[in-house]
BAVEXDO-818237 format. One record per residue (C-alpha): x, y, z; residue in three letters. Coordinates in steps of 0.02 Angstrom, whole numbers, plus 50000, padded with zeros to 5 digits. Layout:
N
XYZALA ...
This chain:
339
500005000050000UNK 500725016949951UNK 500695031650071UNK 499215040249990UNK 498165024549999UNK 498705021550178UNK 498215039050232UNK 496525037150146UNK 496215020550234UNK 496825027350400UNK 495695042550392UNK 494185032050348UNK 494565020050490UNK 494775034150616UNK 493065040850567UNK 492165024150566UNK 492905018150731UNK 492575034150827UNK 494435036450860UNK 494865050150985UNK 496695054650985UNK 498155058550871UNK 499005048350736UNK 500635052450648UNK 501725043850517UNK 503505049050471UNK 504705042350341UNK 506545046850346UNK 506215061850458UNK 504795069250353UNK 502985068850409UNK 501875059050291UNK 500285061550390UNK 499705068750556UNK 497925071250614UNK 496905073950771UNK 495175066750802UNK 493845067650936UNK 493815077251098UNK 495165080851226UNK 493825086651350UNK 492055081251309UNK 491155090951445UNK 491885107551387UNK 491885103451202UNK 493765105151182UNK 494335096251024UNK 495905085851010UNK 497335094350917UNK 498995087650857UNK 499805097251001UNK 498725089051134UNK 499675078951262UNK 498965061551292UNK 499405048951428UNK 500215033251356UNK 500035021051501UNK 501425007851491UNK 502295017551354UNK 503145025251505UNK 504105009051533UNK 505315013751394UNK 505705030051482UNK 505975020751646UNK 507135008251562UNK 508155022051481UNK 508315031151647UNK 508955015351730UNK 510175011851588UNK 510805029751594UNK 511165026951779UNK 512075010851731UNK 513155020751609UNK 513555033051748UNK 514005019351872UNK 512575022351994UNK 511855005251952UNK 512424989451864UNK 511414976551770UNK 511874963851904UNK 511434975352049UNK 510204965952157UNK 508584973952210UNK 508954967952387UNK 510544978352396UNK 509484994152386UNK 507884987952467UNK 508664982552631UNK 507234975552734UNK 505864982352622UNK 504834970352513UNK 505484954352595UNK 504554943152471UNK 505634949152326UNK 506934935652294UNK 508674941052349UNK 509354935752178UNK 508264947752076UNK 509354959851977UNK 509104975651876UNK 509204966151712UNK 507904953551773UNK 506704967851807UNK 507044976651641UNK 506724960651543UNK 505134955551637UNK 506064940051698UNK 506144943951884UNK 504744932151936UNK 504144944152071UNK 502294944952113UNK 501354958352016UNK 500224970752103UNK 499144970751945UNK 498574953151906UNK 498004955351726UNK 497464937151716UNK 495984940151831UNK 495434957251770UNK 493704956751692UNK 493894973851612UNK 495244986851584UNK 494094998951675UNK 494074988751836UNK 494564998251994UNK 496244989952029UNK 497215001552144UNK 497324993652317UNK 497445010052412UNK 496665027252381UNK 497435034252222UNK 497825051152300UNK 499135042752410UNK 500175037552259UNK 501175052752207UNK 502985046652212UNK 503965030752179UNK 504215027752365UNK 502335028952393UNK 502175012852294UNK 503245002252411UNK 501714998252516UNK 500764993452357UNK 502144981552302UNK 502234972852470UNK 501424956052507UNK 501544947652335UNK 502474931252338UNK 503824926952211UNK 502994916852072UNK 504524910151980UNK 506414909951997UNK 507334925451936UNK 507824923951753UNK 506774908451725UNK 505454915251607UNK 504634930651532UNK 503074936751621UNK 502484954551590UNK 502574963251757UNK 502044980651809UNK 502774978851983UNK 504494976251908UNK 504504993551829UNK 503785001851983UNK 505184993452080UNK 506464999851953UNK 505875017551988UNK 506105014752174UNK 507845007452148UNK 508355021752032UNK 507835034352164UNK 508795025652300UNK 510355023152195UNK 510415041052132UNK 509725049652287UNK 508495059752183UNK 506635058452144UNK 506225046952000UNK 505275059951899UNK 506755071851910UNK 507905058151850UNK 506825054951696UNK 506815073451657UNK 508705074751676UNK 509245058651592UNK 507945055651456UNK 506725069751422UNK 508045083551423UNK 509365074851317UNK 508045069351192UNK 507395087151173UNK 505605082751217UNK 504635098651248UNK 502935091451291UNK 503245075351387UNK 503115071551572UNK 502045065251714UNK 500595076151772UNK 499465074351924UNK 497725069051871UNK 496935081251995UNK 497795096451917UNK 498005092751733UNK 498645107151626UNK 497475112851488UNK 498485104551351UNK 498285086851423UNK 496805076451364UNK 495655068451490UNK 495615049451483UNK 493895041851454UNK 493335024251495UNK 492175022951344UNK 491955030251171UNK 490455040251235UNK 490005048051401UNK 490895058851528UNK 491675046151646UNK 493555048351657UNK 494935037251727UNK 495365048751872UNK 494885035852004UNK 495665021051913UNK 497485026351912UNK 498765033852033UNK 498625052652050UNK 500395053351981UNK 501095038851882UNK 502795031151908UNK 503925018251827UNK 502565007351752UNK 501485020551669UNK 500615037251661UNK 501775048651564UNK 500925060851443UNK 501675065451276UNK 501275070751098UNK 501465062350930UNK 502755075650887UNK 503785071551041UNK 503715052951002UNK 504475056150831UNK 505815066550917UNK 506075052851046UNK 506455039350918UNK 507635050750822UNK 508575055050982UNK 508665036951040UNK 509395030750876UNK 510585045550863UNK 511375041151031UNK 510765056851122UNK 509945047651268UNK 511095032851295UNK 512565026551195UNK 512315016451037UNK 512995001051125UNK 511745002951267UNK 510305005951147UNK 510794990551049UNK 510804980251209UNK 509074986751252UNK 508354982651081UNK 509114965351068UNK 507914950751091UNK 507984944251269UNK 506284936051286UNK 504814930151182UNK 503074933951248UNK 501544922951234UNK 500954934051090UNK 502544929850992UNK 503254947350995UNK 504964948551074UNK 505564959551216UNK 507214967851250UNK 507534979051400UNK 506034990651411UNK 505534989151228UNK 504434977451126UNK 505244970350969UNK 504344964250814UNK 504444945450793UNK 505104945650613UNK 505654963350569UNK 506754976450652UNK 505304987050718UNK 505544993050898UNK 503964997650992UNK 503225005351147UNK 501435001151193UNK 500195005951328UNK 498465000251377UNK 497505005951529UNK 495865013551584UNK 495685028951474UNK 497275026251373UNK 497845015851225UNK 499465018651131UNK 500785011751018UNK 502305019950941UNK 503485010850823UNK 505145014350741UNK 505825003450602UNK 507645008150565UNK 507774998450402UNK 506375008450321UNK 506595024750416UNK 504785023650471UNK 504055030450633UNK 502215030050676UNK 501225033550833UNK 499415031650885UNK 498895039951048UNK 497085038151107UNK 496215045051260UNK 495045030151271UNK 495375012551333UNK 495175003651166UNK 495215017451037UNK 496975015450970UNK 496884997250918UNK 495984998050750UNK 497255010750687UNK 498695001450768UNK 498224985350677UNK 498174994150509UNK 499835003050532UNK 500684987650605UNK 500134976550462UNK 500594989550331UNK 502204996850400UNK 502954984750526UNK 502504967750453UNK 502954971550273UNK 504624967550191UNK 505914981350191UNK 505674994550058UNK 
């Protein structure tokens, strides 16, 4: 499918599916298509624009991983640093052998505070304590406590939100600085991202879209998620910043080329047959590198394929809204043979 046909199909699909969000496609640094759809704030009739910031749920895990790896490059952490060496007596059920690399690769085997296997709906109320009490990485220590180890460290891949929350805690303790400040200093700043960061859900700036549970109605996700996200999710960004992010990552402006290559090398294979590196999803048959997020009021994927110079992002402020467009772009741009 040529670019004109793809844009035509994409636009029609956005209209027919009720997509609310922003989609952007770039080739070799030039924008092929960018468009905004739906409402950023339904109650006040504020339309989505291409400059609207949208929360990307677990897309934040890539930023967490890069922050940790930047600390590894600086000597504050090592891949074989054990969680126990920084936790002390906290979280006693975390196996003493769990290391930074185990956590980054979703191979730690620690118990997960979000058991996705038993969730009936993405809009379930899953936070175990009042969401207003979760405003820093350290606030999550109590949330992570009490979950037994489910497998030996390094034994197998099992997607794990607790692991990335724990990475944020460990990064804070190793560097002696708040996690969100570390991400700003080590990732967002070096990448030149002007519109990316965590925001409290009870004081969102006017350029951040509200997250909605359904395609219609006024109910938002404010009671479903921490008031301020941490290592496993919640960062808000734009499609423009995601294009800038991939360019910066593959130009060596965030971490070194060697570190990036280590992070985007296949470490594990998930049950869905895609592979995983250290903080990034990897296409099963091509060189596409991906970030993805799915939560109450947020759905997102962003992909960079070095061999074709293609970057695309779909950011939606509804729980399911991104997926029709993601499937089309993935099949057309990520699955196809190199140009």
